[in-house]
N, C-alpha and C positions, 0 to 999 in steps of 0.2 A: 504493500500500500504506500501511496504518497511518494513514489520514487521521483527523484529529480536527476537530470543529466549532470555529468561532471562539470560542465561549464555553466550551470544554472547560476544566475545572479540573485542571491537572496537579498531581501530588504535590509537596509541598514538600521540598526537599533541603537538608540541613545539611552544611556543609563536612566532608568525610571525607578530606582530603588526607593526614592523618597517622594514619589508622586502618589496621588490618591486615585481611587476608582472614579471613573467618569460616567455620567449618565449617557445612555444611548438608546436608540430606537428599540422598541419591544420590551423595555424595562417595565416592571411593575413596581410602583413606588407607594410606600405608606406615608400619608400626609397628615400632619397635625398642625393646627393653627390656634394660637392663643394671643390674648392682648396683654398689655402692661408688662412686656418683657417676660411673659410666662409666670408672673407673680402668683396668680391664682392656682396654676398647676403646682407650683412649688409649695404653696400654702396647704393644698390638699394632701400632697405627699406627706407632709409633716404630721397630718392628722391620722393617717393610716386607716385601716378598716376597709369595708366593702365600698364605701362611698368613693374612695380613690380609684379603685379598679373600675367601677361603673363610669366614672367621669372620663378616665383615660380611654376606655373602650368607646365611649360615645363620641369622642373627638378625633378618632383615628379612622381614616378613610383610605381606600386603595384606588389608585389611578394608573392608567397605562400611557406610556410614551409611544406615540404612533410612529409609522414608518418615516414621517417627515421630521421627527425629533421633537414634537410638541405634545403637551398634555393639556387636557381640558380641565381647568380648575374652577372652583366656585368664585363667582364675581369677576374673575379675570378672563374667563373664556380660555381660548387656546394660547398657551405660552410655550415658547421654545426653550427646552431645558437640556437637550442633547449636547454633549461636549463639556458641560460644567461638572465640577466636583460637587459633592453633596453640600459642602460649606458654601461654595459659590452660589449654588442654586438656592440655598436657604436665605442667604443675604439678598439675592436678587428678588426673591418672592416677598421678603420683608419690605423691600423698597416699594414693591407694587401694592401691597396691602396697607401701606401707611395711609392711603387715601380713605380707607374704610375702618381701620382700627387704630387705637391709640397704642403706640409702641408695639407693633405686632411681633410675635415670636413664632417662628416656623421650625418644625422638625421634619426631616425627611429620612426615610430608610428604604433601601433597595431590597426587594424580595425576588425570589424565584430565579436567581442567576445560576447558571451551570457552566462547568468546563468539562469537556470530554478529554480523558487522558488514556493514551495507548502506552502502557508502561514498558513495552519492548518485546511482547510476544506476537507481534504482527496484528492479528485480528482481535486480540483480547483488549477490550476497552471498558472503562469505568466512568460513570458520570459523577462529578464532584460538585457539591453545592458550595457557592461562595457565601458563607455566613458572615464573614468579616469584610469590611470595605477595602482592606489592604492585603488581601491574600496573595502571596507571592507564588512564583513558578515552583520554587522548591517545596513550598507547603502543599500545593495540589498534587505534586508527584508523591510526597509523603502520604497524603490522605488516600491516594490510589494504591498504596502498598509499597511504594518505592520502585526502583528499577527492577525489572525481572532479571533472571540469570542470563538471558540473551540480550538484554538491553545494552545499547552502545551509548555510553555517556558522552562520547565525543560528538554525537549527532542527535541532538534534541531539537526538534522542529516545533515552532509555534505558528499556527495559522490564525490570523486575526482580521476581522472586518475593518476596513478603512472607512473614512467618512462617506465615501461614495458607494459603500456596501460591496466593494471588491476585497478579496482576501489578500492580505500581505503575508509573505512567508519568511520567517526568520529561522536561522539555524545557529545553535549555540553549542559550545564545548564545555560541558560541566564536569569533565574528568579531572580538572586541576583546580587549585585554589583561586586562580585568576577568573574562573567561571562564576565566582560568587556574585560578581556585578550583574551577571545575566540571571542568576538564580533568584535575585531580588526583584525581578520584573513583576510588576503588579498585574494580576490577571483581570481580564474584562469578561463580561458575559459573552457566551458563544465562542470563546477561544477553544482551539483544539491543540492539545499537546501530544506530539507523536515522537516517541523514542524509537529510533531506527533499530531493529533487531540485528544482531550479528548473524552472518551467514553460517549455517551448519553444513559445511562442505562434506565432512565425513558421512554425516547422516544422509545428506542428499545423494551421495554416491551409492551408499548402501541401498537407499530407497529405489534408485534408478536401476541398480544391478539386480535387485531382488527378483523381479519377474524373469530375468534372463537365467539366473542361477536356478530358479524353480523349474524353468523349462528344461534346462540341461539335465537337472537331476531326474526329472520325469522321463526324459529320453533314455538316460543311462539305465534307469530302472526297467523301462520297457524292453530295452535291448538285453538286459541281463535275464529277464523272464523268458524272452524268446529263445535265448541261448540254452536256458535250462530245459525247455520243452524239446528242443532239438536233440 
């Protein structure tokens, strides 16, 4: 799977170890809006009890970012959020809601993001949920069980959608300590991580020769039986 020719030009990757997850099309976001810099929410949290849980549940809503990168939110209508970090989006929405609320306080959380990881056995794949906003390449490989026995740490490929929804292809060498700068790459939704498996030459030769050996053995057996009857 995912073979590339020897002269294939991979996309250039700039170190993103200290960047954050960015919103993108098809994301499902949990949206909370409060006034007075969230004072009422904080005040209720201090009280505890079922009232707090009921309040938080009542003020939490789910919205989808469409293929154009916009989400339809209360009062604002369609607002473009794709490409922003969570904090950038929260600050942006607070500046929009200031016309309707006194000192608005916005909380956003991304849900239902997945990364598909092929750990090095070819067709063996696992889906990893991005529960944290800064989940790295090394973390998703670890959550998928780590590299398999056949996995080639020198050839770890990442397939990622660009802003125009075309896939960029990166290849990293994680076999040395220098590869840590790539291992800290922050994962995005719909990323595919493919660890190229090492070729099993000996097993392949045995597999290819097995039918021939079986045929020759059968012929020898038939010949020996025919000689016995003679």
